[in-house]
PAVOTOR-31851 format. One record per atom (N, C-alpha, C): residue number from 1; residue in one letter; atom name; x, y, z. Coordinates in nm, 4 decimals, always signed. Layout:
BEGIN
<node><pos>NUM</pos><code>A</code><site>CA</site><c1>X</c1><c2>Y</c2><c3>Z</c3></node>
...
***
This chain:
BEGIN
<node><pos>1</pos><code>M</code><site>N</site><c1>+0.0839</c1><c2>-0.1174</c2><c3>+0.0000</c3></node>
<node><pos>1</pos><code>M</code><site>CA</site><c1>+0.0000</c1><c2>+0.0000</c2><c3>+0.0000</c3></node>
<node><pos>1</pos><code>M</code><site>C</site><c1>+0.0884</c1><c2>+0.1237</c2><c3>+0.0000</c3></node>
<node><pos>2</pos><code>S</code><site>N</site><c1>+0.0600</c1><c2>+0.2156</c2><c3>-0.0872</c3></node>
<node><pos>2</pos><code>S</code><site>CA</site><c1>+0.1373</c1><c2>+0.3389</c2><c3>-0.1021</c3></node>
<node><pos>2</pos><code>S</code><site>C</site><c1>+0.0925</c1><c2>+0.4438</c2><c3>-0.0015</c3></node>
<node><pos>3</pos><code>S</code><site>N</site><c1>+0.1894</c1><c2>+0.5172</c2><c3>+0.0531</c3></node>
<node><pos>3</pos><code>S</code><site>CA</site><c1>+0.1575</c1><c2>+0.6249</c2><c3>+0.1472</c3></node>
<node><pos>3</pos><code>S</code><site>C</site><c1>+0.1745</c1><c2>+0.7581</c2><c3>+0.0766</c3></node>
<node><pos>4</pos><code>N</code><site>N</site><c1>+0.0654</c1><c2>+0.8340</c2><c3>+0.0641</c3></node>
<node><pos>4</pos><code>N</code><site>CA</site><c1>+0.0712</c1><c2>+0.9646</c2><c3>-0.0002</c3></node>
<node><pos>4</pos><code>N</code><site>C</site><c1>+0.0354</c1><c2>+1.0708</c2><c3>+0.1021</c3></node>
<node><pos>5</pos><code>K</code><site>N</site><c1>+0.1386</c1><c2>+1.1342</c2><c3>+0.1583</c3></node>
<node><pos>5</pos><code>K</code><site>CA</site><c1>+0.1158</c1><c2>+1.2324</c2><c3>+0.2629</c3></node>
<node><pos>5</pos><code>K</code><site>C</site><c1>+0.0764</c1><c2>+1.3690</c2><c3>+0.2088</c3></node>
<node><pos>6</pos><code>N</code><site>N</site><c1>+0.0863</c1><c2>+1.3910</c2><c3>+0.0800</c3></node>
<node><pos>6</pos><code>N</code><site>CA</site><c1>+0.0575</c1><c2>+1.5213</c2><c3>+0.0217</c3></node>
<node><pos>6</pos><code>N</code><site>C</site><c1>-0.0702</c1><c2>+1.5184</c2><c3>-0.0606</c3></node>
<node><pos>7</pos><code>L</code><site>N</site><c1>-0.1802</c1><c2>+1.4847</c2><c3>+0.0030</c3></node>
<node><pos>7</pos><code>L</code><site>CA</site><c1>-0.3071</c1><c2>+1.4798</c2><c3>-0.0674</c3></node>
<node><pos>7</pos><code>L</code><site>C</site><c1>-0.3603</c1><c2>+1.6195</c2><c3>-0.0957</c3></node>
<node><pos>8</pos><code>M</code><site>N</site><c1>-0.3267</c1><c2>+1.7156</c2><c3>-0.0102</c3></node>
<node><pos>8</pos><code>M</code><site>CA</site><c1>-0.3651</c1><c2>+1.8555</c2><c3>-0.0313</c3></node>
<node><pos>8</pos><code>M</code><site>C</site><c1>-0.2392</c1><c2>+1.9352</c2><c3>-0.0621</c3></node>
<node><pos>9</pos><code>S</code><site>N</site><c1>-0.2502</c1><c2>+2.0254</c2><c3>-0.1567</c3></node>
<node><pos>9</pos><code>S</code><site>CA</site><c1>-0.1357</c1><c2>+2.1114</c2><c3>-0.1869</c3></node>
<node><pos>9</pos><code>S</code><site>C</site><c1>-0.1098</c1><c2>+2.2053</c2><c3>-0.0699</c3></node>
<node><pos>10</pos><code>E</code><site>N</site><c1>+0.0117</c1><c2>+2.2520</c2><c3>-0.0592</c3></node>
<node><pos>10</pos><code>E</code><site>CA</site><c1>+0.0473</c1><c2>+2.3468</c2><c3>+0.0469</c3></node>
<node><pos>10</pos><code>E</code><site>C</site><c1>-0.0365</c1><c2>+2.4741</c2><c3>+0.0351</c3></node>
<node><pos>11</pos><code>N</code><site>N</site><c1>-0.0636</c1><c2>+2.5179</c2><c3>-0.0881</c3></node>
<node><pos>11</pos><code>N</code><site>CA</site><c1>-0.1452</c1><c2>+2.6389</c2><c3>-0.1072</c3></node>
<node><pos>11</pos><code>N</code><site>C</site><c1>-0.2870</c1><c2>+2.6197</c2><c3>-0.0548</c3></node>
<node><pos>12</pos><code>L</code><site>N</site><c1>-0.3460</c1><c2>+2.5042</c2><c3>-0.0823</c3></node>
<node><pos>12</pos><code>L</code><site>CA</site><c1>-0.4818</c1><c2>+2.4773</c2><c3>-0.0337</c3></node>
<node><pos>12</pos><code>L</code><site>C</site><c1>-0.4832</c1><c2>+2.4682</c2><c3>+0.1180</c3></node>
<node><pos>13</pos><code>K</code><site>N</site><c1>-0.3842</c1><c2>+2.3992</c2><c3>+0.1760</c3></node>
<node><pos>13</pos><code>K</code><site>CA</site><c1>-0.3766</c1><c2>+2.3909</c2><c3>+0.3223</c3></node>
<node><pos>13</pos><code>K</code><site>C</site><c1>-0.3645</c1><c2>+2.5294</c2><c3>+0.3839</c3></node>
<node><pos>14</pos><code>A</code><site>N</site><c1>-0.2797</c1><c2>+2.6131</c2><c3>+0.3267</c3></node>
<node><pos>14</pos><code>A</code><site>CA</site><c1>-0.2600</c1><c2>+2.7483</c2><c3>+0.3800</c3></node>
<node><pos>14</pos><code>A</code><site>C</site><c1>-0.3881</c1><c2>+2.8301</c2><c3>+0.3678</c3></node>
<node><pos>15</pos><code>E</code><site>N</site><c1>-0.4559</c1><c2>+2.8189</c2><c3>+0.2541</c3></node>
<node><pos>15</pos><code>E</code><site>CA</site><c1>-0.5807</c1><c2>+2.8936</c2><c3>+0.2332</c3></node>
<node><pos>15</pos><code>E</code><site>C</site><c1>-0.6870</c1><c2>+2.8534</c2><c3>+0.3350</c3></node>
<node><pos>16</pos><code>I</code><site>N</site><c1>-0.7024</c1><c2>+2.7234</c2><c3>+0.3563</c3></node>
<node><pos>16</pos><code>I</code><site>CA</site><c1>-0.8012</c1><c2>+2.6745</c2><c3>+0.4520</c3></node>
<node><pos>16</pos><code>I</code><site>C</site><c1>-0.7620</c1><c2>+2.7139</c2><c3>+0.5939</c3></node>
<node><pos>17</pos><code>A</code><site>N</site><c1>-0.6342</c1><c2>+2.7021</c2><c3>+0.6266</c3></node>
<node><pos>17</pos><code>A</code><site>CA</site><c1>-0.5860</c1><c2>+2.7385</c2><c3>+0.7605</c3></node>
<node><pos>17</pos><code>A</code><site>C</site><c1>-0.6107</c1><c2>+2.8860</c2><c3>+0.7883</c3></node>
<node><pos>18</pos><code>K</code><site>N</site><c1>-0.5885</c1><c2>+2.9706</c2><c3>+0.6890</c3></node>
<node><pos>18</pos><code>K</code><site>CA</site><c1>-0.6149</c1><c2>+3.1140</c2><c3>+0.7071</c3></node>
<node><pos>18</pos><code>K</code><site>C</site><c1>-0.7625</c1><c2>+3.1385</c2><c3>+0.7312</c3></node>
<node><pos>19</pos><code>E</code><site>N</site><c1>-0.8473</c1><c2>+3.0706</c2><c3>+0.6548</c3></node>
<node><pos>19</pos><code>E</code><site>CA</site><c1>-0.9917</c1><c2>+3.0875</c2><c3>+0.6682</c3></node>
<node><pos>19</pos><code>E</code><site>C</site><c1>-1.0414</c1><c2>+3.0438</c2><c3>+0.8064</c3></node>
<node><pos>20</pos><code>L</code><site>N</site><c1>-0.9790</c1><c2>+2.9395</c2><c3>+0.8615</c3></node>
<node><pos>20</pos><code>L</code><site>CA</site><c1>-1.0217</c1><c2>+2.8862</c2><c3>+0.9904</c3></node>
<node><pos>20</pos><code>L</code><site>C</site><c1>-0.9444</c1><c2>+2.9461</c2><c3>+1.1080</c3></node>
<node><pos>21</pos><code>G</code><site>N</site><c1>-0.8514</c1><c2>+3.0354</c2><c3>+1.0794</c3></node>
<node><pos>21</pos><code>G</code><site>CA</site><c1>-0.7755</c1><c2>+3.1011</c2><c3>+1.1858</c3></node>
<node><pos>21</pos><code>G</code><site>C</site><c1>-0.6640</c1><c2>+3.0164</c2><c3>+1.2456</c3></node>
<node><pos>22</pos><code>V</code><site>N</site><c1>-0.6195</c1><c2>+2.9161</c2><c3>+1.1731</c3></node>
<node><pos>22</pos><code>V</code><site>CA</site><c1>-0.5160</c1><c2>+2.8246</c2><c3>+1.2211</c3></node>
<node><pos>22</pos><code>V</code><site>C</site><c1>-0.3775</c1><c2>+2.8645</c2><c3>+1.1701</c3></node>
<node><pos>23</pos><code>Y</code><site>N</site><c1>-0.3729</c1><c2>+2.9432</c2><c3>+1.0674</c3></node>
<node><pos>23</pos><code>Y</code><site>CA</site><c1>-0.2461</c1><c2>+2.9716</c2><c3>+0.9999</c3></node>
<node><pos>23</pos><code>Y</code><site>C</site><c1>-0.1453</c1><c2>+3.0415</c2><c3>+1.0910</c3></node>
<node><pos>24</pos><code>D</code><site>N</site><c1>-0.1924</c1><c2>+3.1176</c2><c3>+1.1893</c3></node>
<node><pos>24</pos><code>D</code><site>CA</site><c1>-0.1011</c1><c2>+3.1846</c2><c3>+1.2821</c3></node>
<node><pos>24</pos><code>D</code><site>C</site><c1>-0.0153</c1><c2>+3.0832</c2><c3>+1.3575</c3></node>
<node><pos>25</pos><code>V</code><site>N</site><c1>-0.0743</c1><c2>+2.9697</c2><c3>+1.3945</c3></node>
<node><pos>25</pos><code>V</code><site>CA</site><c1>+0.0000</c1><c2>+2.8641</c2><c3>+1.4636</c3></node>
<node><pos>25</pos><code>V</code><site>C</site><c1>+0.1089</c1><c2>+2.8097</c2><c3>+1.3718</c3></node>
<node><pos>26</pos><code>V</code><site>N</site><c1>+0.0748</c1><c2>+2.7874</c2><c3>+1.2461</c3></node>
<node><pos>26</pos><code>V</code><site>CA</site><c1>+0.1708</c1><c2>+2.7335</c2><c3>+1.1496</c3></node>
<node><pos>26</pos><code>V</code><site>C</site><c1>+0.2869</c1><c2>+2.8309</c2><c3>+1.1306</c3></node>
<node><pos>27</pos><code>K</code><site>N</site><c1>+0.2556</c1><c2>+2.9572</c2><c3>+1.1112</c3></node>
<node><pos>27</pos><code>K</code><site>CA</site><c1>+0.3604</c1><c2>+3.0578</c2><c3>+1.0907</c3></node>
<node><pos>27</pos><code>K</code><site>C</site><c1>+0.4467</c1><c2>+3.0749</c2><c3>+1.2152</c3></node>
<node><pos>28</pos><code>R</code><site>N</site><c1>+0.3834</c1><c2>+3.0809</c2><c3>+1.3311</c3></node>
<node><pos>28</pos><code>R</code><site>CA</site><c1>+0.4560</c1><c2>+3.1039</c2><c3>+1.4561</c3></node>
<node><pos>28</pos><code>R</code><site>C</site><c1>+0.5516</c1><c2>+2.9889</c2><c3>+1.4866</c3></node>
<node><pos>29</pos><code>D</code><site>N</site><c1>+0.5028</c1><c2>+2.8654</c2><c3>+1.4678</c3></node>
<node><pos>29</pos><code>D</code><site>CA</site><c1>+0.5809</c1><c2>+2.7475</c2><c3>+1.5054</c3></node>
<node><pos>29</pos><code>D</code><site>C</site><c1>+0.6633</c1><c2>+2.6899</c2><c3>+1.3904</c3></node>
<node><pos>30</pos><code>G</code><site>N</site><c1>+0.6453</c1><c2>+2.7431</c2><c3>+1.2714</c3></node>
<node><pos>30</pos><code>G</code><site>CA</site><c1>+0.7262</c1><c2>+2.6987</c2><c3>+1.1577</c3></node>
<node><pos>30</pos><code>G</code><site>C</site><c1>+0.6850</c1><c2>+2.5673</c2><c3>+1.0948</c3></node>
<node><pos>31</pos><code>G</code><site>N</site><c1>+0.5638</c1><c2>+2.5237</c2><c3>+1.1172</c3></node>
<node><pos>31</pos><code>G</code><site>CA</site><c1>+0.5185</c1><c2>+2.3996</c2><c3>+1.0548</c3></node>
<node><pos>31</pos><code>G</code><site>C</site><c1>+0.3825</c1><c2>+2.3559</c2><c3>+1.1045</c3></node>
<node><pos>32</pos><code>W</code><site>N</site><c1>+0.3386</c1><c2>+2.2443</c2><c3>+1.0510</c3></node>
<node><pos>32</pos><code>W</code><site>CA</site><c1>+0.2046</c1><c2>+2.1931</c2><c3>+1.0779</c3></node>
<node><pos>32</pos><code>W</code><site>C</site><c1>+0.1985</c1><c2>+2.1037</c2><c3>+1.2007</c3></node>
<node><pos>33</pos><code>E</code><site>N</site><c1>+0.3130</c1><c2>+2.0633</c2><c3>+1.2574</c3></node>
<node><pos>33</pos><code>E</code><site>CA</site><c1>+0.3123</c1><c2>+1.9640</c2><c3>+1.3646</c3></node>
<node><pos>33</pos><code>E</code><site>C</site><c1>+0.2462</c1><c2>+2.0117</c2><c3>+1.4941</c3></node>
<node><pos>34</pos><code>N</code><site>N</site><c1>+0.2321</c1><c2>+2.1404</c2><c3>+1.5160</c3></node>
<node><pos>34</pos><code>N</code><site>CA</site><c1>+0.1694</c1><c2>+2.1900</c2><c3>+1.6382</c3></node>
<node><pos>34</pos><code>N</code><site>C</site><c1>+0.0236</c1><c2>+2.2302</c2><c3>+1.6204</c3></node>
<node><pos>35</pos><code>V</code><site>N</site><c1>-0.0326</c1><c2>+2.2004</c2><c3>+1.5052</c3></node>
<node><pos>35</pos><code>V</code><site>CA</site><c1>-0.1756</c1><c2>+2.2237</c2><c3>+1.4824</c3></node>
<node><pos>35</pos><code>V</code><site>C</site><c1>-0.2497</c1><c2>+2.1075</c2><c3>+1.5484</c3></node>
<node><pos>36</pos><code>S</code><site>N</site><c1>-0.3493</c1><c2>+2.1385</c2><c3>+1.6288</c3></node>
<node><pos>36</pos><code>S</code><site>CA</site><c1>-0.4195</c1><c2>+2.0337</c2><c3>+1.7039</c3></node>
<node><pos>36</pos><code>S</code><site>C</site><c1>-0.4973</c1><c2>+1.9402</c2><c3>+1.6111</c3></node>
<node><pos>37</pos><code>S</code><site>N</site><c1>-0.5267</c1><c2>+1.8235</c2><c3>+1.6634</c3></node>
<node><pos>37</pos><code>S</code><site>CA</site><c1>-0.6050</c1><c2>+1.7249</c2><c3>+1.5880</c3></node>
<node><pos>37</pos><code>S</code><site>C</site><c1>-0.7424</c1><c2>+1.7798</c2><c3>+1.5527</c3></node>
<node><pos>38</pos><code>K</code><site>N</site><c1>-0.8012</c1><c2>+1.8521</c2><c3>+1.6457</c3></node>
<node><pos>38</pos><code>K</code><site>CA</site><c1>-0.9334</c1><c2>+1.9112</c2><c3>+1.6218</c3></node>
<node><pos>38</pos><code>K</code><site>C</site><c1>-0.9259</c1><c2>+2.0107</c2><c3>+1.5061</c3></node>
<node><pos>39</pos><code>Q</code><site>N</site><c1>-0.8224</c1><c2>+2.0938</c2><c3>+1.5049</c3></node>
<node><pos>39</pos><code>Q</code><site>CA</site><c1>-0.8058</c1><c2>+2.1913</c2><c3>+1.3968</c3></node>
<node><pos>39</pos><code>Q</code><site>C</site><c1>-0.7794</c1><c2>+2.1207</c2><c3>+1.2642</c3></node>
<node><pos>40</pos><code>C</code><site>N</site><c1>-0.6998</c1><c2>+2.0143</c2><c3>+1.2676</c3></node>
<node><pos>40</pos><code>C</code><site>CA</site><c1>-0.6745</c1><c2>+1.9372</c2><c3>+1.1452</c3></node>
<node><pos>40</pos><code>C</code><site>C</site><c1>-0.8039</c1><c2>+1.8764</c2><c3>+1.0927</c3></node>
<node><pos>41</pos><code>G</code><site>N</site><c1>-0.8862</c1><c2>+1.8255</c2><c3>+1.1841</c3></node>
<node><pos>41</pos><code>G</code><site>CA</site><c1>-1.0150</c1><c2>+1.7696</c2><c3>+1.1442</c3></node>
<node><pos>41</pos><code>G</code><site>C</site><c1>-1.1043</c1><c2>+1.8735</c2><c3>+1.0793</c3></node>
<node><pos>42</pos><code>S</code><site>N</site><c1>-1.1020</c1><c2>+1.9947</c2><c3>+1.1331</c3></node>
<node><pos>42</pos><code>S</code><site>CA</site><c1>-1.1795</c1><c2>+2.1041</c2><c3>+1.0742</c3></node>
<node><pos>42</pos><code>S</code><site>C</site><c1>-1.1276</c1><c2>+2.1383</c2><c3>+0.9351</c3></node>
<node><pos>43</pos><code>M</code><site>N</site><c1>-0.9960</c1><c2>+2.1317</c2><c3>+0.9183</c3></node>
<node><pos>43</pos><code>M</code><site>CA</site><c1>-0.9372</c1><c2>+2.1603</c2><c3>+0.7873</c3></node>
<node><pos>43</pos><code>M</code><site>C</site><c1>-0.9766</c1><c2>+2.0535</c2><c3>+0.6861</c3></node>
<node><pos>44</pos><code>V</code><site>N</site><c1>-0.9765</c1><c2>+1.9277</c2><c3>+0.7290</c3></node>
<node><pos>44</pos><code>V</code><site>CA</site><c1>-1.0159</c1><c2>+1.8183</c2><c3>+0.6390</c3></node>
<node><pos>44</pos><code>V</code><site>C</site><c1>-1.1625</c1><c2>+1.8327</c2><c3>+0.6000</c3></node>
<node><pos>45</pos><code>A</code><site>N</site><c1>-1.2473</c1><c2>+1.8648</c2><c3>+0.6969</c3></node>
<node><pos>45</pos><code>A</code><site>CA</site><c1>-1.3898</c1><c2>+1.8839</c2><c3>+0.6673</c3></node>
<node><pos>45</pos><code>A</code><site>C</site><c1>-1.4092</c1><c2>+1.9966</c2><c3>+0.5666</c3></node>
<node><pos>46</pos><code>K</code><site>N</site><c1>-1.3342</c1><c2>+2.1053</c2><c3>+0.5828</c3></node>
<node><pos>46</pos><code>K</code><site>CA</site><c1>-1.3431</c1><c2>+2.2185</c2><c3>+0.4893</c3></node>
<node><pos>46</pos><code>K</code><site>C</site><c1>-1.2943</c1><c2>+2.1777</c2><c3>+0.3508</c3></node>
<node><pos>47</pos><code>A</code><site>N</site><c1>-1.1862</c1><c2>+2.1001</c2><c3>+0.3442</c3></node>
<node><pos>47</pos><code>A</code><site>CA</site><c1>-1.1341</c1><c2>+2.0543</c2><c3>+0.2149</c3></node>
<node><pos>47</pos><code>A</code><site>C</site><c1>-1.2358</c1><c2>+1.9654</c2><c3>+0.1441</c3></node>
<node><pos>48</pos><code>I</code><site>N</site><c1>-1.3038</c1><c2>+1.8792</c2><c3>+0.2201</c3></node>
<node><pos>48</pos><code>I</code><site>CA</site><c1>-1.4070</c1><c2>+1.7939</c2><c3>+0.1615</c3></node>
<node><pos>48</pos><code>I</code><site>C</site><c1>-1.5225</c1><c2>+1.8783</c2><c3>+0.1103</c3></node>
<node><pos>49</pos><code>E</code><site>N</site><c1>-1.5600</c1><c2>+1.9795</c2><c3>+0.1865</c3></node>
<node><pos>49</pos><code>E</code><site>CA</site><c1>-1.6668</c1><c2>+2.0706</c2><c3>+0.1442</c3></node>
<node><pos>49</pos><code>E</code><site>C</site><c1>-1.6299</c1><c2>+2.1393</c2><c3>+0.0125</c3></node>
<node><pos>50</pos><code>I</code><site>N</site><c1>-1.5076</c1><c2>+2.1863</c2><c3>+0.0026</c3></node>
<node><pos>50</pos><code>I</code><site>CA</site><c1>-1.4600</c1><c2>+2.2521</c2><c3>-0.1196</c3></node>
<node><pos>50</pos><code>I</code><site>C</site><c1>-1.4611</c1><c2>+2.1542</c2><c3>-0.2361</c3></node>
<node><pos>51</pos><code>A</code><site>N</site><c1>-1.4145</c1><c2>+2.0313</c2><c3>-0.2123</c3></node>
<node><pos>51</pos><code>A</code><site>CA</site><c1>-1.4102</c1><c2>+1.9293</c2><c3>-0.3183</c3></node>
<node><pos>51</pos><code>A</code><site>C</site><c1>-1.5512</c1><c2>+1.8962</c2><c3>-0.3665</c3></node>
<node><pos>52</pos><code>N</code><site>N</site><c1>-1.6450</c1><c2>+1.8851</c2><c3>-0.2744</c3></node>
<node><pos>52</pos><code>N</code><site>CA</site><c1>-1.7827</c1><c2>+1.8530</c2><c3>-0.3113</c3></node>
<node><pos>52</pos><code>N</code><site>C</site><c1>-1.8460</c1><c2>+1.9655</c2><c3>-0.3938</c3></node>
<node><pos>53</pos><code>R</code><site>N</site><c1>-1.8107</c1><c2>+2.0887</c2><c3>-0.3642</c3></node>
<node><pos>53</pos><code>R</code><site>CA</site><c1>-1.8648</c1><c2>+2.2014</c2><c3>-0.4412</c3></node>
<node><pos>53</pos><code>R</code><site>C</site><c1>-1.8106</c1><c2>+2.2028</c2><c3>-0.5840</c3></node>
<node><pos>54</pos><code>S</code><site>N</site><c1>-1.6895</c1><c2>+2.1517</c2><c3>-0.6032</c3></node>
<node><pos>54</pos><code>S</code><site>CA</site><c1>-1.6276</c1><c2>+2.1587</c2><c3>-0.7347</c3></node>
<node><pos>54</pos><code>S</code><site>C</site><c1>-1.6667</c1><c2>+2.0421</c2><c3>-0.8248</c3></node>
<node><pos>55</pos><code>V</code><site>N</site><c1>-1.7396</c1><c2>+1.9437</c2><c3>-0.7710</c3></node>
<node><pos>55</pos><code>V</code><site>CA</site><c1>-1.7792</c1><c2>+1.8262</c2><c3>-0.8490</c3></node>
<node><pos>55</pos><code>V</code><site>C</site><c1>-1.9048</c1><c2>+1.8534</c2><c3>-0.9254</c3></node>
***
């Protein structure tokens, strides 16, 4: 089974993070590792919403 960790582009992740107010954590800490699981879940839900709108 192949592992694809880059399912979302960095630009899309940044756009969603900015919209949800999470991007400050990413900028302050220099990466995504300190974004909480709850915030990541919200980002995934938003990405799914965006994908569904584009279909």
